[in-house]
Phi, psi and omega in degrees: 000314178301316179300315179297315178296321180299312178296321178294323177298316179300317182293321178299316179299315181297318183295319179273359179068032188273357183300315177299324178294315179295324177300313183294321175297318177299316177303309182297318179298313178300320180298316181287319182300319184263359188307303187299308184289328175295318181295317178296318182291322178302326178296331180282348179230066190294333181264000179271131181269113175274150172292173175294158179300319182295318179297320177297314180298323182287328193246343182209251174222150182275061184220107188295321182297313178295319178303312180286306188287320177290326177295314181289328177293318180295320179295318181297318181297317181291322178288337177275351181290128189332289190294319179299318184296335183267354181280129177276130182050060181290141177261122194234138178237127167267105181272118187081048191289342181059236181269018178071027186307320184259311189294335181294343181267338186298320178301331180282327184276330182231086193302328184265009183284154173243116191246141177231151173226141180221142179204156177283343181272094185293333178294318179293322177300322179296319178293320177301317180300325181281323190266338188231104187267000183261003184228142173273128182245142183221147179271136177273116177237150179056030174056037180222134175291132187276052183223155177289165178289154175056046189250320188261144175280326185217131170236130175232144178227096184272113177059047176255307178297345179282351183230019172233154185301139180300336184291343179250010182301312185293325177303313184287329174296322176294323182291321177296318178298321179301313188276351177279144173292160172306131185071010178296157186252142170234142174239121183225159176233154179219157174281107177261201189295345175299337182249002184296338180297344181283349186266150171291165180299323180295314182290325178292324176295318177298320180297313184290333179282319184262346181089350180202157178207135175240140179288180192277351179300127186276346188272099177300134179095348181286150180299335183269354174272116186234132180234138181242144179234127172285128193301314188290327176293313179297324178301319178296320179298312179302319187293348175288338187230341188222160167264127181280116183272315177212151175218127178243117178288131187299321179296322182278330182232066186293346181284342185287308183224037179061029178099349172288153172290139183242128183239126170250121187227153182240135178296132180288000000 
């Protein structure tokens, strides 16, 4: 009965178009909830430019401390990873950079690096260009990365494949392969079985049958567009184009990507 009511509620919300209203209510609640601690934390980093609350809500969490500290932690972990740390003047791309949460820290951690950030949200890219002067930022248009082939030593996409339709997963993997140098490294994350509890039984069955599932939200890149990948199926897709160097299953290693599956892959 509870499951029936939940599904009926979702259908009603979709019918009356209330999802944007609920999203706005959620944003305002988060803004009020974090207001005091965000204001206090901002005072400790007076020269650091934070994104707008709306941009933070849309791309990450409306928590200034997490935005700064989780971003620098993720950047440090990638720069300390063996092979990247040994490359002189590595050329690095943050694919789906959002508000530059991670890439903005890399030039300080790896002084000789050349850093780029790219995203489909051109408004956010404009903000990044004004606020972060140590990184080159580009808007992704016509579903093509605006870079030459065989260019980057490292490309990473944190929680990108989790918000685009699974039907275009292979296309973007091929595009990442194109811009990577021979033997270049990519770090990507996916929603694995740590997140499958979010699905209804019907959608979970569909996921296990097809290897992936995306919800009905049509706006790719939206925080409400969610895609799930079954690990063994995703592994087969990867192996057509890459060698899998390391894999951390999100349920077993939740500290790596907040519970998402984490894949380190090398261009063949």
